[in-house]
N, C-alpha and C positions, 0 to 999 in steps of 0.2 A: 504494500500500500504506500502510495506516495506521501511524502511529508507535507505538512501544511505549507503552502507557497509563501506565506508571510514569514514563517520561521526559516524557510530555506534562504530567503533574501535578507533575513535579519531585520524585519520591519514590523511595525504595528499595523493593525487594520485601518488606522487613520492615515496611512501613508499616502502622499500625493503621487500623481503620475510621474513628476520629475524625480521624486525620491525613489520610486520603483526603478526608473530608468538608470539612475545613478548607482543604486545598489547592484543591479545586474551587471553593469559595466565593470564595477569594481571586482566582482567575483569572476567575471569572464576573463578579465585581464590577469587574474591570479591563477586560475585553474585551466586556462585554455590548453588543449592537448598539444598545440605547437610549442608551448613553453614548458610542457611537462611530458616529454616523450617517454612512453612506456609506463607512465604512472596511472594505473587503473583507478586509484582512489580520486585523483584529480579529475580524470575524465568523467567519473560518475558525478562528482560535485558540479562539474560544468554542465552536464546534461540536466541535472536536477534544477540548477539555476535557470537554464534556458526554458525548461518546461514551466517553472514558476513565473518567469517573466512573460511568457506567451499567454498564460492565463490572466495574470493581473494587469497586463497592459491593454487588454481588451475590456472596455468599460462594461459591456453587456455580460460577458462571461464572469467578470469579477463580481458584478452585482448578484448574479445567480449563485456564485460560490458563497458569497457573504450571507445570502438568504438560506443556504443549506440545500439548494436545489440540485447542485452538482458537486462532485468531490474534487479532490486536488488533481485528478487526471482528466476532469471534464466529463465524467460519466454521471448520468442522473442518479440521484440518491433514492433510497427506498421511500424516504419522506415525500419526495417529489412524485414518485411513481403513484402512490396512493392519493396524493393531493389532486392529480389530474382527473381521477375518476370520481373522487368524493365531491368535486365541484361540478359534476355532470348534472343532467336533467333529473329532477326529483323522481324517484321510483325506478330510475334506470339501473341496470345490473352492471356490476364490475366485469370487465373483460379486457384481455390484453389487446393492444393495438397491433394490427398487422402491418407488414412493410408497406402495403398499399395505402393504409391509413396515414402512415408517416409521410409518404410521398405527397399525397394530396394535401396534407396539413402544411407541409413546407411550401407547396405551390401557392395555396391561398394566403398563407402568411406573407409571402413575398408580394402577392398581387395587391393586398389591402394595406400593407404597412406604409406609412408616410404618404398617404394620399394616393395609393395606386402603384407604388414601386417598392422594391426591397431596399433595406438599409444598404447604403453604399452602392446602389444600382440606379440606372436610369431607364426610363420607359421610352420605347421606340414606337414606330408606327405599327398598326395592326395588332396591338396587344403584345408586342415583343418587349422583353425586359433584358437589360444588360445584367450579366452575371456579377456576383459579389466579388469585391477585391479580397485578396488574402494577404495578411501581414506576417512578416517573419523578422526575427532578430538574428544577425549573423556576425560572428567575430572572426576577423582575418588577421594574418600576420602583418607586421610593420612593413616588410619588404614587398609583399603583394599589394598593399595599399599604395605604396610609393611608386612602384614600377609598373603596376597594372598586370593583368593576366586573367585567368579563368579559374573559377572554383565551382563546385557542384553542391547543390542542396537537395535534400529529399523532402518531397511534399507529403502531407498526411496520407494521401491515397496510395503512396508507394512510388509515385512517379518521380524520376530524377530530373533536375533542371540545371543546365549550365548557366552560370552567372558571369557575365563579362565585367571585370573590374577595370575602370579607366585609370590611367596613371595619375597619381596625386590625389586619390580619394581621401577625404578627411573623416576623422572620427565623428560619428553621429549623422553622416549623410545618408540619404535614402535612395536606393536604386529602384526604378520602376520597370517591370517587365510587362509590357502591354500584351493583353490577350492571353495571359498565362494563368489567370485566376479561375474562379468558378464559371462553368458554362452558362450561357444565357438561356432564357426561357422563350419558347415559341419563336425561335429564329433570331433572338437578340444576340448582340456581341458578348463575348466572354469578358469577365472582369480582368483586373490586373493583379500582379504580384508585387507587393511593396516590401522591400528588404531594408531595414535599418541596420547600418553597418557600424560595428565597434572595431577599433583598431587596437590590437594588442601591443604593448610597449616593446621596444627593442632593448636588449641588455646594454648596449653602448651608445646607440644613436638616438637623437631626439629631433623632432621637427619643429621649426618655427617658420610659419608661412610656407614658402617653397624652398627654404634653405634647410640643410641638415647640419646639426652641431654635434661635435665629438670632443670629449675631454680625453686627451692622450697622455698617459704617464710617460715620463722620460727620466733617465738617471741624471745624477749630478754631473757625471762626465759628459753625457750627451748635451746637456744644457750649457755647460761651460765651454767645451771644446767644439761643439757642433758635430754633425754627422748625419748619416742616412738612417731613417727609422721606417718601419712599416705601419700603416694605419688601415683599419677596415673602412669600407664604403658600402653603399647599397648593393654593389655588384662584387667586383674583385678587389682585394687589397691593393693599396698604392704605396709607393716609396716616396717619402718626404725628406727634404733636406732641412735639418734643424740648424739655423744660423748659430755660430759661436756666440757665447755670452748671452744666451736667451734667458730671460727671466720667466719664472712661473707665471702663467696667465697670458703669455705671448700667444697670439692667434695667427694661424696660417690659413690662407684662403685658397681653395681649389675651385676655380670657376667651372660651372657646368656639371659639378659632381653632386648636386642636390636632387630635388624632385625633377624628373625628366620633363622636357618640353612636351606640350600636348595642345593641339589646336593652335590658338594664337598665344598661348602662355609660354614664355621662355623658360629655359631650364634654370633651376635654382643652383646655389653654390654650396660647397661643403666648407664649414669653418672648423678648424682643428685648434683647440686651446691646449697649450702645454701645461701639464701638472707635474710638479717635481716630486720624485720619490727618492728618499734618502738611501734606501737599500739596506742590506745587512750590515751589522757593525764591522768596522775595519780599523784596527789600531793604527796602521800606517797612515790611513787617510785622516783620521782624527788628529794625529800628530802634525801632519802637513797643514791642516786647517788652523791649528793653534799657532803654528809658526806664521802662517799668512795673516791671521788676525793681529798678531803682534807687530807686523810690519805695516799694517794699513789702518788708519783711523777713519773707518768708513761706517756711517750710520744711515741706513736706508729710511729711518723714521724721523730724520732731522726736520723735514718740512712739517710734519705733524706736531712736533714739539714746539716749533716756532709759531704755529698758528695761534691767533688770539682765542 
């Protein structure tokens, strides 16, 4: 039996839609399978969070769950089963609905909801109705969002659907797949599939606009003497030249190594900020630094001490 979706997301029943979205994104970024390869427990937590978000992000299904009409998996509860028949015509006998009853019930519900059309659907000519839209939440890796590509999702009815990710997709954006939703009625067009995308964080890279930023550790020798170092990028690693006498925080810019160009949008840049790592203890190095400090009266904080 599925856990209460509010407990799964760590929320109370008064949570807002934004709080539900934020809680799911936080869990998705922590437990996404791409960030936890081979970790079955993390995969299970990610699937549970996805199911909870799918239920609670749909206002109608959330309301039904809160009223006790469906369970955490979206199935009608026993309470709802008997309620449907207890509210029937007086003197009527209880009987299970047939598949045909369900089908006609769905059709008439769509025909008369919202003044003649289904929720999320449009009415066409000759009594035709547009099919309902389907909404999904999808978490993708940082590299796929930045570079673009294709991923595949599984729809509830078992159908697989390829989703094209354009380069530079941002966290929280929605992809619309036209005509891939629920089929229309009486010759009406099919609805759409709407996919809200969350982007999992990268262990080293971070995005700011269309630029990519990287904090790159360097040794004292590399910063002082300069040299060649290797840095990761969105694609393959690159070799950088660290100028001699580089201070911690010095930033190197690689043009065109950020988010790729797409349409009329130019490519972003990669900014590499040097961070100094002292490295393991070394007696000879420490002695050399003491000798250096004794020969140089250098205070990098002098300007701070002189400020009013």
